[in-house]
C-alpha positions as CSV (number, residue, x, y, z in Angstrom):
1,M,-85.4,-8.0,-141.5
2,E,-83.2,-10.3,-143.8
3,K,-81.0,-13.1,-143.1
4,E,-78.5,-14.8,-146.0
5,I,-79.4,-18.3,-146.5
6,G,-77.4,-18.9,-149.6
7,K,-75.7,-18.2,-152.8
8,I,-76.6,-19.4,-156.5
9,T,-73.7,-21.6,-157.8
10,H,-75.2,-22.3,-160.7
11,W,-78.2,-20.9,-163.3
12,Y,-80.3,-22.6,-166.0
13,D,-81.5,-20.3,-168.2
14,K,-83.8,-22.0,-170.4
15,L,-85.4,-23.5,-167.4
16,G,-85.5,-20.5,-164.9
17,V,-83.6,-22.6,-162.3
18,A,-81.0,-21.7,-159.9
19,V,-78.9,-24.5,-158.0
20,L,-78.5,-22.8,-154.3
21,D,-75.7,-23.6,-151.8
22,L,-77.4,-23.2,-148.6
23,K,-76.2,-21.3,-145.1
24,G,-79.6,-21.8,-143.3
25,S,-83.0,-23.5,-143.8
26,L,-85.6,-23.1,-146.5
27,K,-89.0,-24.2,-147.1
28,V,-91.4,-24.1,-149.8
29,G,-93.8,-20.8,-149.0
30,N,-90.5,-19.1,-147.9
31,I,-90.3,-15.4,-149.3
32,V,-86.9,-14.9,-150.6
33,K,-85.0,-11.8,-152.0
34,V,-82.3,-12.4,-154.7
35,R,-79.6,-9.7,-155.0
36,K,-76.6,-9.8,-157.4
37,G,-75.0,-6.0,-157.3
38,A,-77.6,-3.6,-158.1
39,E,-80.4,-6.0,-159.3
40,E,-82.9,-7.4,-156.9
41,F,-86.1,-8.9,-156.5
42,E,-88.4,-11.0,-154.3
43,D,-90.0,-14.3,-155.0
44,T,-91.8,-17.2,-153.2
45,I,-90.4,-20.7,-153.0
46,V,-92.9,-22.6,-154.6
47,S,-90.8,-25.9,-155.3
48,M,-87.8,-27.2,-154.5
49,Q,-85.6,-30.3,-155.5
50,I,-82.6,-32.1,-154.3
51,D,-81.1,-34.7,-156.6
52,H,-84.2,-34.3,-158.8
53,K,-86.6,-35.2,-156.4
54,N,-89.5,-32.7,-154.8
55,V,-88.6,-31.7,-151.3
56,S,-90.7,-29.3,-148.9
57,S,-87.8,-28.0,-147.0
58,A,-84.0,-28.4,-147.2
59,K,-81.1,-27.4,-144.4
60,K,-77.8,-25.8,-144.2
61,G,-75.3,-27.6,-146.3
62,D,-77.8,-28.8,-148.8
63,E,-77.9,-27.9,-152.5
64,V,-81.0,-27.3,-153.8
65,A,-82.9,-26.6,-157.2
66,V,-85.3,-23.8,-157.1
67,K,-87.3,-22.2,-160.0
68,F,-87.4,-18.3,-159.8
69,S,-89.9,-15.8,-161.8
70,Q,-87.0,-13.6,-162.8
71,K,-83.6,-14.4,-164.4
72,T,-80.7,-14.2,-162.0
73,K,-77.1,-14.8,-162.1
74,E,-74.6,-17.1,-160.8
75,G,-73.1,-15.6,-157.4
76,A,-76.4,-13.7,-156.5
77,V,-77.0,-13.9,-152.6
78,I,-80.2,-15.3,-151.5
79,Y,-81.9,-13.6,-148.2
80,K,-84.8,-15.1,-146.4
81,V,-87.6,-12.4,-145.8
82,E,-88.7,-12.5,-142.1
């Protein structure tokens, strides 16, 4: 089952880091699906930051930076895989 939890508002290509605008909660260890058009991949959240500080969880309304193992793009939708 998938639940939309946010969107990528910025992508830092050299760092492989996305800034997410969250519509739901997210924790380190969660598995997420990243989808933009026909492109899609799953990844595990291994670290998150809010204002350059490491956090283990974030809630609806937070803006978090997350490192992904694959390239993605601004506007991609993030789903939590349950």
